[in-house]
N, C-alpha and C positions, 0 to 999 in steps of 0.2 A: 446501455442506454445513455443518451446524453444527460449529463448532470452538471450542476453549477452554472456559473455565468462568467463572461469575459470581464477583464478589468475595465475600469472607467478610463476612457482615453483622454478625458479632460483633467483628471486628477494628477497632481504632481507625483505622488507615491501611491500606487494602487496595484494590487495583485488579485487576479481573478481566482475562481474556485473550480475551474475545469481541471481535468487530469494533467494537461500539459502545464498549466500555470503552477499547479501544486507540485509538479514533477514527482507524482506519487505512483502511478501505475499506467499501463497502456490502455488504449480503448478496447483492444482485443489482445488476449494473451494465450499462448499455447505452452502448456507445462508438461514435463515428463518427470515423474517423481518415483522414488523408491524409499521404503522404510524397512528397518530391521528392529524387531522387538527383543528385549532381554528381560529375564526374571519374570516370566509369564506364569501366572497362577493357573489352577485347574479350570478357572472360568474364562480364561482368555484375556485377563487384565494384566497389562505389562507395567512394570515399575520403571522401565527405561526404554525409550524409543529413540533411535538415531535415524535421521532422514536426510535425503539429498533431493534437490529439485533443480532442473534445468529449464529455462523458459525463454521465450521470445515475445517481446511486447511491440505491438503495432500502434503507432500514433497517427491518427488521421490528420490531414492538413486542416488548418483552421483559418477562417477569415475574420479580420479585425477591422474596426473603424479607426481611421486616422484622426488624431486630435486636431482641432481647429483653434486652440488657444482661447476658448471662451473663459476659462478660469486662470490659465497661466500662459499668456501670450508669448512669453520668451522661451518657455520650456516645451510646450506641447503643440505648437503651431506647425504640424508636419504635413497636413493635407495638401497645401499648395505645391509641395515638392514631390510627394510620394503617391498622391492620389487619395481619393476618398476612402478606399479600403486597401488592405494588403493581406497577403496569405503567408502563413508560417507552417512549414512542415518541420516539426521539431526534431525529426530523426528517431528511428526506432531504437530499441534496447535488446541486448542479449545478456543473460546473466545466470547466476546460479546461487543456491542457498544450501547451507548445511545447518542442521538443527539438532538439538538434543532436548527431549521432553522427559522430565523426571516426575515421578509420582511419589513424593515422600510420605503422603498420608492418604491411604485408601479410604479409611473411615468406617464407621458402622454401617450396617446394611439392614433395611427393614422391608418386609413384604408388603407393598402398598399397591394402590391402583396403577402406579407408574409401571410396575413390573407384572401387572395382572395378579397380584397377591402371590407371586411365585418367588420364593427366596433364591432359587437357583438363577432365575433371570435377573433378579436384583443384584446378585453378586457379580454379574457380567456387565453392569452399568459402569460408566466412567468413575474413576477415583474422585473423592471429594475435593482434593487439592492437587493441582499439577503446576509445574513451573517449566516454561519453555524458553530456551535460549537459542538464538540463531545469528548467523552471519551471512549477509548477502553481498555479492560482488556483481556490479552491473557495468557493462560496457555500453556507452552511448554512441550513436552515429552522428554524422554531420547534419546540422540543420540547414534548411533552405528557405530563405526569405524572398518573397516576390512582391515587388512594388514597381512604381514608375521610376524609381531612382536606384540604379545598380550600385551606386556608391553607398547609399543608406543601407541597402541590403547587405553589402559586404561588411560594413561597420558592425551590424548586429550578428552576422554569422561568425565573426571573430570571437564572440563571447560564448558561442554554442558550437564549438568544434567537437570532434570525437574526443571523448573523455571517459571518466569512470567515477563511480560512487561506491562507497563502502558503508553498509548499514548494519548496525548491531541492534538487536531487539531482545527484550526480556518481557515475557508475558506470564502473569499469574492468573490462574483460572480456578474458580470455586464452583463445583457442580453439586447440586443438592438432590439429584435424581435418586441416589441410593437411599435417601431417607424420605422419599415420597413427594418431593417438591420439584416440579419440572422447570427449574430455573438454573441458569448458569451465569455467574458474575465474573467479569474479567477486567484486568487493568494491564495496559501495555505501555512500555516506554521504548521509543526508537531514537537512536542517536546516529546522526549522519556526519558528525564532525570529529569524532574521536580518531578515525582513520581518514586522513585527508584524501580528497578526490580532485578531479579536474573538470572544469566546464559544467558543473552541476550545482544544484541548490542543496546545500548540506542541512536539511531540515531536521530539527529535533522535535519529536511529536509525542505527546502523552494522550492516551485515549482510555476510556473506561466505559463499560456498558453492561446491560443485562440481556441475556438471550432467553426467550420463552420457548420451550420445547413443546411442540404439538404434533399429534399424529392424525392423519386424515384418511387412513385406509387400514 
């Protein structure tokens, strides 16, 4: 689904919040994944999980308004040269991820409404604390800028040539389902500059949140 908004063409420094501007994920992605579990208990809960994921990310072409210099006449007055609008095809991605999930603390287990008051089902719920570490390698394709000025297009395409990005992630997850609370809390840090890439945005991102688990059938 379309999300976010384009950057302000009149602002000197502005970054939009669409997937292409954030350089975060494709509009449509196809994934092929495999996992192997180790140290699995009698209820099917694994203390260690090793995974691999191959994916292809498609970015749709986007249309942007050209600046007319209403705020910065010397910096953003592009429309007379490139046209009122221009199109950017950012180039697709192909990549892969390897991950390790560790459950150092499974925690106590209680028979509650979450498990239908069944202790065996409760023992099969996710561990209370898990830690996930992953490395992602992404190969980016050539971008294609389309305006009324081939020279302007070429100047922008130079900065978005085929390249790569390397992402390291660490995620801590606390699940309270084993003790009867259908909530999961998580915190994640993503580093994109520890392993240098080329022609990509090396974003460092911290995110945290709460998942509310609900059953509708």
